[in-house]
C-alpha positions, -999 to 999 in steps of 0.1 A, spaced: -831 319 -502 -798 324 -483 -801 335 -447 -772 351 -429 -768 355 -391 -747 384 -380 -725 386 -349 -740 409 -323 -713 432 -310 -688 412 -290 -711 381 -289 -695 353 -309 -717 324 -298 -750 314 -314 -773 304 -286 -805 284 -285 -835 306 -291 -817 333 -311 -833 322 -343 -867 307 -350 -874 279 -375 -889 298 -404 -889 294 -441 -863 322 -443 -838 298 -426 -834 274 -455 -799 279 -468 -779 291 -438 -745 308 -440 -728 315 -407 -704 344 -413 -669 349 -399 -666 359 -363 -687 332 -347 -666 308 -327 -693 285 -313 -728 272 -320 -742 263 -286 -763 233 -276 -797 230 -292 -792 262 -313 -809 248 -344 -824 216 -329 -854 203 -348 -854 231 -374 -875 216 -402 -868 242 -428 -830 240 -427 -816 223 -458 -780 235 -462 -754 250 -437 -721 267 -445 -698 273 -415 -670 298 -412 -632 293 -405 -636 311 -372 -659 284 -358 -642 262 -332 -670 242 -316 -704 228 -325 -723 222 -293 -744 193 -282 -775 187 -302 -769 219 -321 -785 205 -353 -801 174 -339 -834 164 -355 -830 187 -386 -849 162 -408 -844 181 -441 -808 190 -436 -789 177 -467 -756 194 -467 -731 209 -442 -700 227 -454 -674 225 -426 -644 248 -426 -608 243 -414 -605 257 -379 -633 236 -364 -619 216 -334 -649 198 -318 -682 184 -328 -699 176 -295 -724 150 -285 -754 144 -308 -746 176 -328 -761 161 -360 -779 131 -346 -812 121 -363 -806 142 -395 -819 115 -419 -814 135 -451 -777 143 -445 -757 126 -473 -720 134 -465 -697 146 -437 -663 159 -448 -647 166 -415 -618 191 -418 -583 182 -406 -585 206 -377 -611 185 -358 -597 166 -329 -629 152 -313 -662 138 -324 -686 134 -295 -710 107 -285 -738 102 -310 -726 131 -331 -740 116 -364 -761 88 -349 -791 80 -370 -780 99 -401 -796 72 -423 -787 87 -457 -750 93 -449 -730 76 -477 -697 95 -476 -675 101 -446 -641 117 -446 -625 119 -411 -600 145 -399 -564 136 -401 -559 152 -367 -587 133 -351 -579 119 -316 -612 103 -305 -646 92 -317 -673 91 -291 -697 63 -283 -724 56 -310 -710 85 -330 -720 69 -364 -744 42 -352 -774 35 -374 -759 53 -404 -775 27 -426 -760 37 -460 -724 43 -450 -703 18 -470 -667 25 -460 -647 41 -432 -610 50 -428 -600 60 -393 -568 80 -394 -537 69 -375 -540 101 -353 -570 85 -336 -562 65 -305 -598 60 -291 -630 48 -307 -656 44 -280 -683 17 -278 -709 12 -305 -693 39 -326 -704 22 -359 -729 -3 -347 -759 -12 -370 -743 4 -400 -760 -22 -422 -743 -12 -455 -707 -9 -441 -685 -32 -462 -649 -20 -455 -631 -6 -425 -595 6 -422 -587 11 -385 -561 34 -370 -528 16 -364 -526 34 -330 -558 19 -316 -551 -5 -288 -588 -14 -282 -618 -22 -304 -644 -13 -279 -676 -31 -269 -701 -34 -298 -680 -11 -321 -692 -29 -352 -721 -50 -338 -748 -56 -364 -727 -44 -394 -740 -73 -415 -723 -63 -448 -688 -59 -433 -664 -80 -454 -629 -63 -449 -613 -52 -417 -578 -38 -417 -568 -44 -381 -545 -20 -360 -510 -33 -356 -510 -21 -319 -543 -38 -311 -543 -54 -276 -580 -61 -269 -612 -69 -289 -641 -60 -266 -674 -77 -260 -696 -81 -290 -672 -60 -311 -681 -78 -343 -713 -96 -332 -736 -101 -361 -711 -92 -388 -725 -120 -410 -705 -112 -441 -670 -116 -426 -653 -146 -441 -618 -144 -426 -598 -125 -400 -561 -122 -390 -557 -109 -355 -525 -88 -351 -495 -102 -332 -500 -79 -302 -536 -88 -296 -540 -104 -261 -577 -105 -252 -609 -115 -270 -640 -104 -252 -673 -121 -246 -693 -127 -278 -668 -107 -298 -675 -128 -330 -709 -142 -321 -733 -147 -351 -706 -141 -377 -723 -168 -397 -700 -166 -428 -667 -166 -409 -647 -196 -422 -613 -190 -407 -595 -169 -381 -559 -165 -371 -551 -161 -334 -516 -149 -324 -492 -167 -301 -493 -139 -276 -531 -142 -269 -535 -143 -231 -573 -146 -227 -604 -156 -245 -630 -144 -220 -654 -173 -227 -650 -203 -250 -683 -198 -268 -669 -166 -283 -678 -180 -318 -714 -189 -310 -735 -188 -342 -704 -189 -365 -720 -216 -386 -692 -217 -412 -662 -216 -390 -639 -245 -402 -604 -236 -390 -585 -217 -364 -548 -210 -369 -530 -205 -337 -495 -189 -337 -483 -210 -308 -481 -247 -300 -505 -272 -286 -494 -266 -250 -500 -229 -254 -534 -235 -269 -544 -258 -240 -533 -231 -215 -553 -205 -234 -585 -226 -235 -580 -239 -199 -577 -274 -212 -612 -274 -226 -623 -281 -262 -634 -251 -281 -667 -259 -296 -691 -238 -317 -728 -237 -313 -745 -233 -347 -777 -213 -352 -796 -247 -353 -782 -255 -318 -759 -282 -331 -723 -282 -320 -690 -288 -337 -653 -282 -332 -633 -263 -358 -599 -277 -369 -570 -261 -349 -537 -255 -368 -507 -249 -346 -482 -226 -363 -456 -227 -335 -443 -193 -345 -413 -181 -324 -422 -144 -328 
């Protein structure tokens, strides 16, 4: 049964409490005229299964559809600009999110805990993705972040256990803290060319990563950035690297055999403060990977 809400006079906002969670609200169509769905408007509606949104809608408020455990499908329309914090968090039946190209911001935890989400298409106008926006989306397998995006906040895709492939925006200067922590199936990462810093625990526990080439502009590797990447065999570190925040950054990287460094031995010794870079395996034994000095002049 399709249920339609109608704008009330000049009111163009759907507020919390306007509608009750009844069997009549199963397949919901929001008609043209509404510009905002406010916070908590449909929170924890158990009967809601499908939602169709109008072109007039500009904003989906915080927790607007959070906890709608039977929500399977949302049809977004071009014109939407913001999906705010936890808007669709804990919607375990939602299978896809096709975000229209008008959306510029996805808030913190917007789709966190959408365990059945398998398809994600992000807006080509997207500027930022909030913290934990897609964390615990257990069935998400691939992500492409458009070049319009300059900021992906911490833990945005953490614990996406099925995530295998990631294409990052070329305009991202930072991979933030724990962005991909616990993504144990991650095998391919297309790094941003403008990347400057890899934050703490950014790839911790990505146990399927085999090799990585860090871009030439990358300057900082944060604490535990690659810890417990147990399949990582080789990594290339650019000549311009200024800081490795702690030399046990590869703790638990049981398979790490070689590190290619873009500079010379003198540069490496300066970077490592004259200390030997050793790796502590998961069995608590220690070893030193082979360091190859490329002595690149660029």
